[in-house]
C-alpha positions in Angstrom: 9.4 -7.2 -14.0 12.4 -4.6 -13.6 12.5 -0.9 -13.9 15.1 2.0 -13.5 14.0 5.3 -11.5 15.5 8.2 -11.8 16.8 10.5 -8.5 18.8 13.3 -9.2 19.6 12.1 -12.6 21.0 8.9 -11.3 19.7 5.5 -11.8 17.7 3.5 -9.1 16.9 0.3 -10.2 14.0 -1.2 -9.2 11.7 -4.5 -9.1 8.2 -5.4 -9.2 7.7 -8.5 -6.2 4.7 -10.1 -7.5 4.6 -11.8 -3.6 3.2 -8.9 -2.1 2.6 -6.6 -4.9 4.9 -3.9 -4.3 7.9 -2.2 -5.8 11.2 -2.7 -4.8 14.4 -0.6 -5.1 17.7 -1.7 -4.7 19.7 -0.8 -1.2 23.1 0.0 -2.7 21.6 2.6 -5.6 19.9 4.4 -3.2 22.9 4.5 -0.8 25.2 5.7 -3.6 22.9 8.8 -4.5 22.4 9.4 -0.9 25.9 9.7 0.1 28.1 9.3 -3.0 30.2 6.5 -1.3 32.7 5.0 -3.4 31.8 1.4 -2.2 28.1 1.4 -1.4 28.5 -2.1 -0.2 31.0 -1.1 2.6 29.0 1.8 3.2 25.8 -0.9 4.1 28.2 -3.1 5.8 29.2 -0.6 8.2 25.8 1.2 8.4 24.5 -2.4 9.9 27.0 -2.0 12.4 26.4 1.3 13.6 22.7 0.3 13.9 22.3 -3.0 15.7 18.5 -2.5 15.3 18.7 -2.2 11.8 21.0 -5.0 11.4 18.6 -7.2 13.4 15.7 -6.8 10.9 17.6 -6.6 7.7 16.8 -10.0 6.3 13.1 -8.9 7.0 13.3 -5.5 5.6 15.9 -6.2 2.7 15.2 -9.5 1.1 17.4 -10.5 -2.0 15.7 -10.5 -5.2 16.5 -10.6 -9.1 17.5 -7.5 -10.9 18.1 -6.9 -14.2 21.9 -5.9 -14.3 24.6 -5.2 -16.9 26.1 -8.7 -16.7 22.5 -10.5 -16.6 20.3 -11.0 -13.7 21.6 -10.8 -10.3 20.3 -11.3 -6.7 20.8 -8.1 -5.1 19.6 -6.4 -1.7 16.0 -4.7 -2.1 13.6 -2.8 0.1 10.3 -1.6 -0.3 9.3 2.1 0.4 8.9 1.6 4.3 12.2 -0.6 4.3 13.9 2.5 2.5 12.5 5.0 4.8 13.8 3.2 8.1 17.3 2.7 6.4 17.3 6.3 5.3 17.3 7.2 9.1 20.8 5.2 9.3 22.5 7.6 6.9 24.4 10.5 8.2 24.4 12.5 5.0 23.3 15.9 4.0 21.6 14.3 1.2 19.7 12.3 3.4 18.5 15.2 5.4 15.1 16.1 3.5 13.7 12.6 3.3 14.5 12.6 7.5 12.3 16.1 7.9 9.8 14.8 5.8 9.7 11.7 7.9 9.4 13.8 10.8 6.7 16.0 9.4 4.6 12.9 8.4 5.0 11.5 11.8 3.7 15.1 13.2 0.6 14.7 10.6 -0.6 11.5 12.2 -0.4 12.3 15.4 -2.5 15.2 15.0 -4.8 13.2 13.3 -5.2 10.7 15.8 -6.3 13.9 18.2 -8.7 15.5 15.6 -9.6 12.8 13.0 -11.0 15.6 10.7 -7.7 16.3 9.4 -6.8 13.1 8.0 -9.9 13.5 5.9 -9.3 17.2 5.0 -5.5 16.2 4.0 -6.8 13.1 1.9 -9.3 15.7 0.0 -6.4 18.2 -0.6 -4.5 15.4 -1.8 -6.8 14.4 -4.4 -7.5 17.8 -5.7 -3.9 17.9 -6.1 -4.1 15.1 -8.5 -7.0 16.7 -10.4 -9.7 14.6 -9.5 -13.1 16.3 -9.7 -14.8 17.6 -6.6 -17.7 15.2 -7.1 -15.4 12.1 -7.2 -13.8 12.9 -4.3 -17.0 13.1 -2.3 -17.7 9.6 -3.3 -14.4 8.0 -3.0 -14.3 9.8 0.6 -17.3 8.1 1.2 -16.1 4.9 0.2 -13.1 5.2 2.5 -15.7 5.6 5.3 -17.8 2.3 4.4 -14.9 0.4 3.7 -13.7 1.3 7.3 -17.1 0.5 9.0 -17.0 -2.9 7.1 -13.4 -3.8 8.3 -14.3 -2.7 11.6 -17.4 -5.1 11.8 -15.4 -7.9 10.3 -12.8 -7.3 13.5 -15.5 -7.3 15.9 -17.1 -10.7 14.2 -13.9 -12.8 14.4 -12.5 -12.3 11.5 -8.4 -12.1 10.9 -6.9 -8.8 9.7 -5.1 -8.7 6.2 -5.5 -12.6 4.9 -9.1 -12.7 5.6 -9.9 -9.3 4.9 -8.3 -9.7 1.3 -10.0 -12.8 0.9 -13.5 -11.4 2.0 -12.9 -8.4 -0.3 -12.2 -10.6 -3.3 -15.8 -12.5 -2.8 -17.5 -9.0 -2.8 -15.5 -8.0 -5.7 -16.3 -11.0 -7.8 -19.5 -10.9 -7.1 -20.1 -7.4 -8.0 -17.7 -6.9 -11.4 -17.0 -10.8 -12.2 -13.2 -10.0 -11.1 -11.2 -10.2 -7.9 -9.4 -6.8 -7.3 -6.1 -8.2 -8.5 -7.9 -9.4 -12.0 -9.6 -6.2 -12.1 -6.2 -4.3 -11.8 -4.8 -6.4 -14.7 -7.8 -5.4 -16.8 -7.2 -1.3 -15.7 -3.4 -2.0 -16.5 -2.3 -1.0 -12.7 0.3 -2.3 -10.7 1.0 -0.7 -7.7 -1.3 1.9 -7.6 -4.5 1.7 -5.6 -7.9 0.4 -7.6 -10.3 2.6 -6.2 -8.4 5.5 -7.3 -8.8 4.5 -10.7 -12.3 3.8 -10.4 -15.2 5.6 -12.2 -18.2 7.2 -10.5 -20.1 4.3 -11.0 -17.6 2.0 -10.2 -17.2 3.4 -6.8 -20.9 3.7 -6.4 -21.2 -0.4 -6.9 -18.2 -0.9 -4.9 -19.8 0.8 -1.7 -23.4 -0.8 -2.4 -21.3 -4.2 -2.3 -19.5 -3.3 1.0 -22.5 -1.3 2.6 -24.7 -4.3 1.9 -22.0 -6.9 3.4 -21.9 -5.0 6.7 -26.1 -5.0 6.9 -26.2 -8.6 6.2 -23.2 -9.7 8.9 -25.1 -7.4 11.3 -28.7 -8.7 10.5 -27.7 -12.1 10.5 -25.1 -12.1 13.3 -22.3 -13.6 11.4 -19.2 -14.9 13.6 -15.8 -16.4 12.3 -14.4 -16.5 8.7 -16.7 -19.1 7.0 -20.1 -17.0 8.0 -18.5 -13.8 6.7 -17.3 -15.4 3.7 -21.1 -15.8 2.9 -22.1 -12.9 3.7 -19.3 -11.2 1.5 -20.7 -12.9 -1.4 -24.4 -12.0 -0.9 -23.6 -8.3 -0.1 -21.5 -8.4 -3.6 -24.5 -10.1 -5.4 -27.0 -7.3 -4.4 -24.4 -4.8 -6.1 -23.7 -7.4 -9.0 -27.6 -7.4 -9.6 -27.8 -3.7 -9.3 
């Protein structure tokens, strides 16, 4: 699946990567927009020569993906949002400065949130308000975030490995609650890169919270240890929400 984004009236080609469920953007297109270079390939080559650390991690940051072009599908270097932000740091162009300033502000905000965690909640609430969500939904969404964090902290303390195993356990809760894994649920709602829970109704959020809160309580009460025991707890916790 390919798409074309517009930035300052210029095209930036993008590709949906099923492997990690993220949008990737053609690096040469981004360089062209931010530098007005007549030869973005050569610009990228010189940029890698200047920034040795970027060059070291280039293969991981910029994988080659199939992209629709005028001459048919071609493999091109692409980066996701995180990778692009790293690349932009190495572009000495006035057009890149707004992005760099934004990065600096984000970094400053995150440091403030470490010092005062309540700031993160306040900023999240303001973001949802700006997106037009009603107050009562926002409160449920914030509570669901807190319950999720409590559950993942419990998993961490009980020997569950992050990311892959978290995703599997989350899928078990969702399947027992709604009859769908998160990826299947996103398909039903027609979502791609969007956050599933940001597109849930009040009731869906309530049942999600019930499933995760129940899973945490079962894990505590039965003293689950390791992935297999926590998987059984996830199924049982999700079933409580599913029955409800």
